[in-house]
VMD Tcl script that draws the C-alpha trace (Angstrom):
set ca {
  {68.39 104.36 114.81}
  {71.75 105.87 115.83}
  {72.12 109.44 114.61}
  {75.33 110.25 116.44}
  {79.00 109.25 116.36}
  {80.41 107.36 119.34}
  {84.02 108.46 119.80}
  {86.73 105.85 120.08}
  {87.47 106.94 123.67}
  {83.87 106.28 124.66}
  {84.03 102.80 123.15}
  {87.21 102.12 125.08}
  {85.42 103.07 128.30}
  {82.43 100.91 127.41}
  {84.74 97.94 126.78}
  {85.71 97.86 130.46}
  {82.13 97.76 131.76}
  {80.05 94.74 132.73}
  {76.60 95.72 131.50}
  {74.66 92.83 133.06}
  {75.48 89.97 135.32}
  {74.40 87.26 132.88}
  {76.78 86.23 130.12}
  {76.49 87.96 126.72}
  {76.78 85.99 123.50}
  {80.34 85.23 122.33}
  {81.60 87.20 119.32}
  {83.44 84.79 117.05}
  {84.71 87.04 114.26}
  {87.69 86.05 112.08}
  {89.99 87.98 111.90}
  {89.73 89.18 115.48}
  {88.57 92.81 115.82}
  {90.62 95.42 117.63}
  {88.07 96.15 120.35}
  {84.88 94.29 121.29}
  {82.43 95.18 124.04}
  {79.54 92.75 124.56}
  {76.23 93.05 126.38}
  {73.19 90.85 126.99}
  {70.44 91.27 124.43}
  {69.70 90.87 120.74}
  {68.20 92.68 117.79}
  {65.76 90.48 115.92}
  {63.91 90.63 112.63}
  {61.67 87.98 111.12}
  {60.65 87.90 107.48}
  {62.08 91.25 106.39}
  {64.64 93.88 107.36}
  {65.24 97.47 106.27}
  {68.77 98.67 105.53}
  {69.25 102.44 105.64}
  {71.81 103.69 103.10}
  {71.94 106.97 101.20}
  {75.30 107.54 99.45}
  {76.62 105.20 96.77}
  {79.30 103.80 99.08}
  {76.64 103.04 101.68}
  {74.36 101.41 99.12}
  {77.21 99.30 97.73}
  {77.91 97.90 101.19}
  {74.18 97.39 101.80}
  {73.85 95.23 98.69}
  {76.17 92.62 100.22}
  {73.78 92.40 103.16}
  {70.84 92.08 100.77}
  {72.60 89.15 99.08}
  {73.31 87.57 102.47}
  {69.69 87.80 103.60}
  {68.54 86.22 100.33}
  {70.44 83.07 101.34}
  {68.35 83.05 104.55}
  {65.04 83.64 102.72}
  {64.68 87.04 104.39}
  {63.57 90.02 102.34}
  {66.00 92.92 102.74}
  {65.21 96.35 101.34}
  {67.62 99.29 100.99}
  {65.87 102.51 102.04}
  {66.88 106.15 102.48}
  {65.55 106.29 106.04}
  {64.26 103.76 108.54}
  {62.38 103.64 111.80}
  {62.33 101.08 114.57}
  {64.92 99.16 116.49}
  {65.13 96.15 114.18}
  {66.62 97.88 111.16}
  {70.21 98.31 109.99}
  {71.86 101.64 109.25}
  {75.01 102.03 107.16}
  {76.58 105.47 107.36}
  {79.63 107.17 105.89}
  {81.11 109.63 108.39}
  {83.68 112.40 108.05}
  {85.45 111.98 111.37}
  {89.07 110.89 111.15}
  {89.07 108.77 114.30}
  {89.26 105.57 112.28}
  {91.91 104.30 109.91}
  {91.03 104.23 106.22}
  {89.63 100.70 106.34}
  {88.30 100.86 109.89}
  {84.69 100.76 111.05}
  {82.39 100.95 114.08}
  {79.70 98.30 114.47}
  {77.18 99.12 117.20}
  {74.24 96.84 118.05}
  {71.97 97.76 120.95}
  {68.38 98.62 121.84}
  {68.27 101.16 119.01}
  {69.19 98.65 116.31}
  {72.24 98.01 114.17}
  {74.63 100.74 113.02}
  {77.74 100.42 110.85}
  {79.85 103.58 110.50}
  {83.11 104.21 108.67}
  {84.96 106.99 106.87}
  {85.57 104.91 103.73}
  {83.63 102.53 101.50}
  {86.12 99.80 102.42}
  {85.42 100.34 106.10}
  {81.67 100.00 105.53}
  {82.29 96.80 103.57}
  {84.41 95.30 106.37}
  {81.78 96.31 108.91}
  {79.23 94.39 106.86}
  {81.52 91.34 106.77}
  {81.80 91.38 110.56}
  {78.04 91.78 110.95}
  {77.41 88.81 108.66}
  {79.70 86.66 110.81}
  {77.72 87.30 114.01}
  {74.17 87.02 112.66}
  {72.48 83.81 113.83}
  {72.36 80.75 111.61}
  {68.75 81.46 110.61}
  {69.65 85.05 109.71}
  {67.10 86.57 112.09}
  {69.04 87.66 115.15}
  {72.25 89.45 116.12}
  {73.69 90.01 119.62}
  {74.28 93.33 121.33}
  {77.90 94.38 120.77}
  {80.05 97.44 120.19}
  {83.07 96.92 117.90}
  {85.84 99.29 116.90}
  {88.05 97.73 114.27}
  {90.79 98.60 111.80}
  {93.72 96.74 110.19}
  {97.26 96.52 111.49}
  {98.75 96.43 107.98}
  {97.67 98.19 104.79}
  {98.78 95.26 102.58}
  {97.03 91.96 103.33}
  {97.61 89.56 100.48}
  {96.89 86.11 99.13}
  {98.54 84.81 95.97}
  {97.55 82.19 93.43}
  {99.75 80.66 90.74}
  {97.74 79.79 87.63}
  {100.81 79.15 85.46}
  {101.36 75.55 86.53}
  {97.67 74.75 86.80}
  {94.89 77.03 85.62}
  {91.55 77.49 87.35}
  {88.24 78.73 85.89}
  {87.27 82.38 86.07}
  {84.32 81.45 88.31}
  {86.72 79.95 90.85}
  {88.94 83.05 90.73}
  {85.86 85.04 91.75}
  {85.13 82.63 94.60}
  {88.78 82.91 95.69}
  {88.37 86.70 95.75}
  {85.10 86.41 97.69}
  {86.87 84.42 100.38}
  {89.72 86.93 100.55}
  {87.24 89.71 101.09}
  {85.25 87.83 103.74}
  {88.50 87.58 105.74}
  {89.41 91.25 105.20}
  {92.34 90.46 102.93}
  {92.63 93.24 100.37}
  {95.16 92.11 97.74}
  {95.03 89.24 95.26}
  {98.45 88.57 93.70}
  {97.64 86.83 90.41}
  {100.67 84.91 89.11}
  {99.87 84.82 85.38}
  {103.02 83.71 83.53}
  {105.36 80.78 84.08}
  {107.64 78.28 82.37}
  {104.68 75.89 82.23}
  {102.10 78.25 80.80}
  {101.22 81.83 79.83}
  {97.73 82.65 81.08}
  {96.92 86.21 79.96}
  {95.76 87.21 76.49}
  {98.11 89.69 74.81}
  {96.57 90.78 71.52}
  {99.82 92.01 69.95}
  {101.42 88.58 70.37}
  {98.92 85.89 69.31}
  {101.44 83.04 69.70}
  {101.25 83.57 73.46}
  {97.71 82.25 73.19}
  {98.43 79.66 70.50}
  {101.72 78.25 71.82}
  {102.77 79.61 75.22}
  {99.43 78.90 76.87}
  {99.81 75.13 76.32}
  {102.25 72.38 77.26}
  {102.31 69.01 75.52}
  {102.09 66.96 78.72}
  {102.68 67.17 82.46}
  {105.05 65.31 84.75}
  {103.51 62.85 87.21}
  {104.80 62.80 90.78}
  {107.20 65.08 92.59}
  {109.67 66.58 90.16}
  {111.99 69.55 90.28}
  {115.30 70.57 88.76}
  {116.68 71.31 92.24}
  {115.86 68.32 94.48}
  {115.49 64.57 94.38}
  {112.89 63.52 91.83}
  {110.08 61.05 92.34}
  {108.96 61.10 88.74}
  {106.44 58.51 87.62}
  {106.48 59.56 83.98}
  {104.30 61.96 82.01}
  {100.56 61.93 81.47}
  {100.69 62.36 77.69}
  {97.90 64.98 77.73}
  {98.10 68.50 76.40}
  {97.31 71.02 79.13}
  {96.64 74.73 79.01}
  {94.43 77.72 78.51}
  {94.42 81.42 79.22}
  {92.18 84.20 80.49}
  {90.83 86.50 77.81}
  {91.10 90.22 78.34}
  {87.33 90.41 78.72}
  {87.44 87.78 81.47}
  {90.21 89.70 83.22}
  {88.31 92.99 83.04}
  {85.28 91.30 84.58}
  {87.34 89.75 87.39}
  {89.13 93.03 88.13}
  {85.77 94.81 88.40}
  {84.39 92.01 90.59}
  {87.36 92.30 92.94}
  {87.15 96.09 93.12}
  {83.54 95.87 94.28}
  {84.86 93.79 97.21}
  {87.74 96.20 97.91}
  {90.30 93.69 96.66}
  {93.14 95.01 94.49}
  {94.51 92.57 91.93}
  {98.26 92.77 91.34}
  {99.28 90.87 88.19}
  {102.65 89.16 87.97}
  {104.46 88.98 84.63}
  {107.65 87.03 85.27}
  {111.00 88.40 84.08}
  {113.80 87.79 83.32}
  {113.44 84.14 84.42}
  {110.55 81.65 84.35}
  {110.13 82.50 80.66}
  {110.13 79.11 78.89}
  {106.52 79.39 77.71}
  {107.10 82.83 76.19}
  {110.33 81.63 74.56}
  {108.51 78.66 73.04}
  {106.23 81.15 71.29}
  {108.91 83.71 70.41}
  {112.34 82.00 70.43}
  {114.15 85.17 69.29}
  {113.69 86.51 72.84}
  {116.15 83.99 74.30}
  {119.92 83.94 74.21}
  {120.30 80.85 71.99}
  {117.29 81.35 69.74}
  {115.84 77.94 70.58}
  {114.50 75.37 70.13}
  {112.29 75.89 73.23}
  {109.09 74.33 74.48}
  {106.63 75.18 77.23}
  {107.95 73.30 80.26}
  {106.39 69.92 81.10}
  {107.98 69.57 84.51}
  {108.62 71.85 87.49}
  {111.71 73.68 88.66}
  {114.13 76.36 87.46}
  {115.31 76.45 83.85}
  {118.44 77.95 82.33}
  {116.69 79.58 79.37}
  {115.52 83.09 80.25}
  {114.92 86.37 78.43}
  {118.09 87.65 76.80}
  {119.30 90.75 78.60}
  {121.39 91.77 75.61}
  {118.66 91.83 72.95}
  {116.50 94.90 72.51}
  {113.74 92.63 71.18}
  {113.28 91.13 74.65}
  {112.76 94.53 76.23}
  {110.43 95.71 73.46}
  {108.37 92.54 73.83}
  {108.01 93.00 77.59}
  {107.15 96.66 77.19}
  {104.42 95.76 74.72}
  {103.10 93.10 77.08}
  {103.09 95.51 80.01}
  {101.28 98.14 77.96}
  {98.33 95.77 77.64}
  {98.61 94.60 81.26}
  {98.47 98.20 82.50}
  {95.22 98.76 80.60}
  {93.66 95.75 82.31}
  {94.82 96.28 85.89}
  {94.36 99.67 87.59}
  {96.49 98.63 90.58}
  {99.32 100.88 91.72}
  {101.74 97.94 91.45}
  {102.83 95.50 88.78}
  {104.76 92.45 90.01}
  {107.67 91.66 87.70}
  {108.96 88.50 89.39}
  {112.75 88.75 89.29}
  {113.26 85.44 91.09}
  {115.18 82.30 90.23}
  {116.95 83.60 87.14}
  {119.98 81.44 86.29}
  {122.83 83.29 84.65}
  {124.20 80.32 82.69}
  {122.96 81.50 79.28}
  {123.95 85.11 79.94}
  {127.50 84.04 80.78}
  {127.98 82.65 77.27}
  {125.69 84.92 75.29}
  {127.56 87.43 73.07}
  {124.63 89.86 73.26}
  {124.58 89.81 77.06}
  {128.35 90.07 77.33}
  {128.39 93.02 74.96}
  {125.68 94.71 77.05}
  {127.76 94.19 80.18}
  {130.87 95.58 78.53}
  {129.06 98.61 77.11}
  {127.54 99.43 80.50}
  {130.62 98.61 82.57}
  {128.82 95.91 84.57}
  {131.12 93.66 86.58}
  {128.97 90.49 86.58}
  {125.67 88.93 85.57}
  {124.02 89.92 88.88}
  {124.53 93.54 87.91}
  {123.12 92.66 84.48}
  {119.96 91.41 86.16}
  {119.82 94.61 88.20}
  {120.08 96.56 84.93}
  {117.23 94.48 83.51}
  {114.96 95.11 86.50}
  {115.84 98.79 86.79}
  {115.18 99.33 83.10}
  {111.75 97.73 83.36}
  {111.05 99.68 86.54}
  {111.89 102.96 84.81}
  {109.52 102.03 82.01}
  {106.69 101.21 84.40}
  {107.35 104.29 86.54}
  {106.93 106.31 83.34}
  {103.49 104.76 82.99}
  {102.53 105.71 86.54}
  {103.15 102.27 88.02}
  {105.42 100.89 90.72}
  {107.07 97.48 90.72}
  {107.15 94.65 93.22}
  {109.76 91.94 92.85}
  {110.80 88.84 94.75}
  {113.82 89.39 96.97}
  {116.33 88.34 94.29}
  {115.94 91.84 92.85}
  {118.25 92.93 95.68}
  {121.16 91.15 93.95}
  {123.40 93.47 91.98}
  {121.67 96.59 93.27}
  {118.03 97.31 94.05}
  {115.90 99.31 91.63}
  {115.33 102.83 93.02}
  {111.58 102.65 93.74}
  {111.02 98.91 93.99}
  {109.03 97.16 96.70}
  {110.56 93.84 97.78}
  {108.54 90.71 98.44}
  {110.67 88.68 100.85}
  {110.21 84.94 100.29}
  {113.61 83.28 100.95}
  {113.25 83.82 104.66}
  {113.16 87.33 106.13}
  {116.68 88.44 105.23}
  {115.72 90.10 101.95}
  {112.94 92.04 103.62}
  {115.22 93.17 106.41}
  {117.91 94.32 103.95}
  {115.37 96.19 101.82}
  {113.77 97.95 104.81}
  {117.21 98.97 106.03}
  {117.73 100.55 102.60}
  {114.44 102.44 103.05}
  {112.52 100.33 100.57}
  {108.98 99.11 101.17}
  {108.60 95.41 101.92}
  {105.92 92.74 101.86}
  {106.83 89.79 104.06}
  {106.11 86.39 102.54}
  {108.71 83.92 103.86}
  {108.42 80.25 102.96}
  {108.58 79.08 106.56}
  {105.26 80.72 107.44}
  {103.54 81.80 104.24}
  {103.76 79.04 101.60}
  {100.41 77.31 101.49}
  {101.41 74.70 98.93}
  {103.45 73.15 101.78}
  {101.90 70.18 103.55}
  {99.83 70.99 106.63}
  {100.03 67.51 108.11}
  {102.74 64.84 108.37}
  {100.47 61.87 107.67}
  {101.14 59.72 104.63}
  {97.54 60.19 103.53}
  {98.09 63.92 102.98}
  {97.81 64.91 99.28}
  {100.99 65.69 97.39}
  {102.23 69.18 98.29}
  {105.33 71.33 98.23}
  {107.20 69.04 100.58}
  {107.72 71.04 103.76}
  {105.46 71.07 106.83}
  {103.46 74.19 107.66}
  {100.62 73.72 110.18}
  {98.02 76.36 111.00}
  {99.64 77.02 114.37}
  {102.92 78.07 112.75}
  {101.15 80.34 110.26}
  {99.34 81.98 113.17}
  {102.60 82.50 115.07}
  {104.17 84.64 112.35}
  {105.27 88.19 113.22}
  {105.80 90.22 110.02}
  {107.91 93.00 111.57}
  {111.42 91.62 112.22}
  {112.98 92.48 115.56}
  {116.15 93.65 113.78}
  {114.39 96.73 112.39}
  {114.19 100.01 114.27}
  {111.00 102.07 114.44}
  {111.63 104.00 111.23}
  {112.66 100.91 109.25}
  {109.63 99.00 110.55}
  {107.34 101.46 108.82}
  {108.54 100.03 105.51}
  {106.84 96.70 106.28}
  {103.63 97.23 104.33}
  {102.19 93.90 105.32}
  {102.16 90.17 104.74}
  {101.14 87.75 101.99}
  {100.61 84.01 101.74}
  {101.55 82.26 98.50}
  {99.86 79.35 96.77}
  {101.98 77.62 94.12}
  {100.10 75.14 91.99}
  {102.53 72.48 90.77}
  {100.57 69.81 92.63}
  {97.29 71.67 93.09}
  {95.39 70.26 90.14}
  {91.79 71.07 91.14}
  {89.86 73.91 92.77}
  {88.92 71.66 95.71}
  {92.60 70.93 96.27}
  {93.42 74.66 96.24}
  {90.77 75.35 98.89}
  {91.98 72.43 100.99}
  {95.51 73.83 101.04}
  {94.45 77.44 101.64}
  {91.78 77.10 104.34}
  {91.92 77.43 107.31}
  {95.52 78.64 106.95}
  {94.25 81.77 105.18}
  {92.13 82.49 108.27}
  {95.33 82.47 110.32}
  {97.25 84.75 107.94}
  {94.27 87.11 107.81}
  {94.47 87.51 111.57}
  {98.24 88.08 111.39}
  {97.61 90.82 108.81}
  {94.58 92.47 110.40}
  {94.52 92.02 114.18}
  {96.70 93.83 116.75}
  {99.86 91.91 117.59}
  {99.17 91.87 121.34}
  {95.58 90.71 120.86}
  {96.47 87.54 119.00}
  {96.02 84.35 121.00}
  {96.06 80.91 119.37}
  {93.66 79.30 121.84}
  {91.21 82.12 121.30}
  {91.65 81.70 117.53}
  {90.77 78.00 117.87}
  {87.64 78.87 119.87}
  {86.47 81.21 117.14}
  {87.38 78.75 114.38}
  {84.99 76.25 115.99}
  {82.20 78.57 114.82}
  {83.99 79.73 111.68}
  {84.14 76.18 110.34}
  {80.35 76.32 110.09}
  {80.67 79.47 107.99}
  {83.26 77.88 105.70}
  {80.88 74.96 105.24}
  {78.04 77.35 104.40}
  {80.32 79.10 101.92}
  {81.02 75.72 100.26}
  {84.74 75.75 101.03}
  {86.62 72.45 100.94}
  {88.73 73.27 103.98}
  {91.21 71.03 105.83}
  {90.24 69.86 109.33}
  {93.63 69.22 110.91}
  {93.02 71.64 113.78}
  {89.68 70.05 114.73}
  {91.24 67.76 117.41}
  {92.85 70.82 119.01}
  {89.50 72.61 118.98}
  {87.77 69.59 120.51}
  {90.42 69.25 123.22}
  {90.15 72.93 124.10}
  {86.37 72.72 124.28}
  {86.58 69.68 126.57}
  {89.00 71.43 128.92}
  {86.77 74.47 129.22}
  {83.52 72.60 129.89}
}
mol new
graphics top color blue
foreach p $ca { graphics top sphere $p radius 0.5 }
foreach p [lrange $ca 0 end-1] q [lrange $ca 1 end] { graphics top cylinder $p $q radius 0.2 }
display resetview
């Protein structure tokens, strides 16, 4: 086995060499690695394979290979040392040639070697190896890969407020993130239509806020033309217990996925107000929303009770989620109630605030200060720019790129997530047979074309673009199969935007690799959409 470190420069030199005249096997990894050098030849094992791993980080990565080989009926054993050229070695190294999540994968006459300077890098090396092992699990081609991510933040979101999905599916969702080298799961846990996280201090959140009496049928929103067909007359709801959340957080961490919870404030609060009406400006009567859209009733910015409630909620959230960030929403907060609320107007007068936008800024900055005091940072949707940005906030830019540009120019960190490229509840086909979605059209090709660093930013400002995230809102996504259909293969495209070098991305090449990757998605039991299959078939025909 390999007992030495191949420097990055050496791999770059190897990449330019033609090792043999015959054609080596294609390497169809998604997302595309930074540097791939192929050669003719394979490493083969039959009924069993040894995996050399010594440290805990190495062993953790090795266990994912063990699980993979089980699906192929191949016995895999983790050992402290191995001999022979048909074994796999996983090694943590101290060299700083690679980025934190980078890895080397080297397969040649000596066997298979994965090397990295972090546990995450070893994990991603394993994911790449799994993608190039033959369908029977017994053979892997000669290749040398140097790989690392372009962005540190590579996210996928899921809204469980409108429709809730079982804990087992959340784990599958996380598995698929990790397989595609996405490292952040943004879990949208509270909404007008349902509160989905157990908060022990406030039992009515579980008893009242977690349920709505019925759900609108058809396309319905407070902002656009309705196509309402009535209501289904069925109570809907549920929530994740704190024990379930702890289990999911631990499951994600083992796959190097950080979960960022979102607790919406000051808007999208109807479910919470239904449980605790004293938190609103009018005092009620409120009910958990039965339809979609934006609602006037929000947390009262003039009542101390609203802030104390949210602080109590966040205290429990912090104990459940070890992530550096807490997402506090901040989007789509109408000011109608605040304009007439004596408590809010008094707050504005006492603080010398000129309008309700500055009142929202006060609200966000106050909650940020509280969370900063607990060792946490906040992320908010780009509306938190209005009235003055909180001092340490990270902005998630969704209403186009303008909010992200403005925040980066103010030296704030940014996660790009604009609707035009990153909203996976949007339809991916224009046919009338397409299931009900968000209404706009977002094909895979457009997702793949996205460039997260706006041209308007200079070099220093560009460093504030932490990465990119795709969002999955669930108004019309009623089942787990439907979620998968809307997310894949578009998540494969966003993963490549987030991971692969900008200059290396090529849509035709992506389609070629997706031809193989569709087989993997099938093996992983993913209900993916097939709209790009005709493009793949046409490309294959042209190249034959």
